[in-house]
N, C-alpha and C positions, 0 to 999 in steps of 0.2 A: 504495500500500500504506499501510496505516496502522501506526503502531508496536504497535497491538494485536495485528496478525497476526502480527508478527515475535516478540512475546512468547509469543503462544499456541504458535507453532513451536518455541521455545526450551523451554517449559514441557512441551511433550509429548515432547521429546527427553529431558528430565529435569526433574522438579519442583525448585524451589528457592526460597530467599529472593530479596529483592529486590537485596540486595548479592550474591549470587551470579548473578543475572541480569545485573547491571551489569558483572561481570567476564567473563560469557559475551560480552557485547556487545563488550567491550573486546578479546577474544581471537579470536572467531571470527565469529559473525553480524554483528557491528559493521563488519567490512570491507565488507559488502553494505547495511547498515542501520544508520546510527548514532543513537545516544540517550544522553541525559545520565544520571545517576543520579537527578536530580530528576524528569526526564520520565518514567523507568521507574517511580518510586515513584508520580507523580501517575496514570499510566495505570493501574497495579496496582490502586490504590485505586478509580478508576472502574470497572475490570472486574470487582472484587469486588461493588460496589454493583450492578453489572448482572448479575450472577450468572454471569459468563464464567469464573470462577476460583473454586476453593475455597481456604480459608486454615485451616491448623493451627498451633498454638502448640508450638514444639518446644523442651522444656526444654535449657539448656546449663548446663554447670558453670562457676560463676564469672563467668557473664556473663547479661546480661538473656536471656530466652527470644526465640527468632527466629520469624518468621512463615514458614511454608514454603507456597507457592503451587504449585497443580496446576491442570489443565484441567478444568472442570465440563461437564456435557453442553451446555450452552448455548453455551459456548466453542468446544467441538467443532463444533456446529451452524454457529456463525458462521463459523469457519475453513473449513468445507466449502463453506459458501454463498459465500465470497470465493474458494476455489479454483477453483469452477465458474463464476465471472463473468468474462468476458473483460475484459483489460486493454489499453490502447493501449501500442504500442511506447514506449519512453521517449525523450525528446529529450534530446540532449546539450547541458549548460551547462558550457562550459569557458572558464574566465577565461584561462588561459594561450594558448589558441589566438586569443583576441581580442587579448590583448598582442602576440602574434606578428604578427598582421595589422597592427596599430597600429605595429609598429617600423618599417614602411615610411615613415612620416611623421617618423621621429626617427633615432637611430642603431642600427641593428640589432644591431651587436655589443654594445651595452648589455645586451642580454637573455641572453647567453651564460652568465652565471654563474647566473641565475635558472633557465633550462633544465636546466642541469647539477645545480643543487639538485632540482629535479622528478625528473630522471632517477635521482638517488642515492635519492630516496625510494622510487620505483617498484622500484629493485634490492632495495632493503631489504625492501619487502613481498613482492616474489617470492621472495627467501631465505626469509623467515617463512612463506610458503605451502608452499615446497617441502619446509622442515623438518617442517612441519605433515603434509604429505603422507606423508613418510618415516615419521613418528612413527605416524600414526593409519592409514595405508591400506597400508603395505608388509607383506606376508605371506612369511615364509620358504616356501620351496618345500615343505617337508616338511610345513607346516600349511596349504597351500592346500587352500580347500575344494573339495568335488566340483563340477565344474561343471555337473553335473545337478541339484544342489540348487537349491531355490528362492531366488531373489535376497532378500536382506536390504534391503527398499526404504529404511529409514532410512539405512543406511551407503551404499549404493549412490547415494542423490540428494544425500547430503552431500558425497561424493566428487565427483560431477559438477559441482556448484556449486563445490568449491575448484578443479577442473580449468578451469572458465570462469574464475576469478579468476587462475590461473596464465596462460592464455591471454592475458587483458587485459592483465596487467603486462608479458607479452612483447612485445605489440603497441604499448604505451606506450612501452616501453624502445627498440623499433626506430624508431618514429615520433620520439622525442626525439633519437636518433641522427641521423636526416635532418634535423630542425631544427637541430641543432648543426653538421652538416656544411654546410648552407645558409647560417647564420649565419658561420661561418668563411670562406666565400667572399666575404664582404663586407669581412674584414681586408685580404685581398690585391687586392680589385678585380676577382676574376674573374668 
């Protein structure tokens, strides 16, 4: 996937400025595809030149006008083409896994603190995902939609991606618990 596709998806969900896009990347889509502010602005300029996005100046009180981007027809066509192209399953590149294997040639217990740090980062991200799910996808029973009503594709697909993130973080925490238990055995020599 190219950054262009992530930007198109984000702009189709809601048009916005480069700054607003960068904030979205920090808060949501960025957990699955990261980009710096500079990368986003550079790609937006290229997408504008290629006719993939439309830009309009939005006046602001007491501040310079901002540029608001939205997806143009060429951008929709490019995204549609990409959505229909097959992609290869991703290969995992995992530095920590290589370190864990390499620990066999050093002091395995020296990695405990690093594994604990990774575990905490995954716990924090899981808590963030769960809070987002509770905020954005929990509906009181009285407000529940009619199950016979057509599905809201944008909402349902955002939620299924979030559920995948939750499942991934749970899996990583379980694995890191296993790694920590294995490393702890080296302390006692069992």
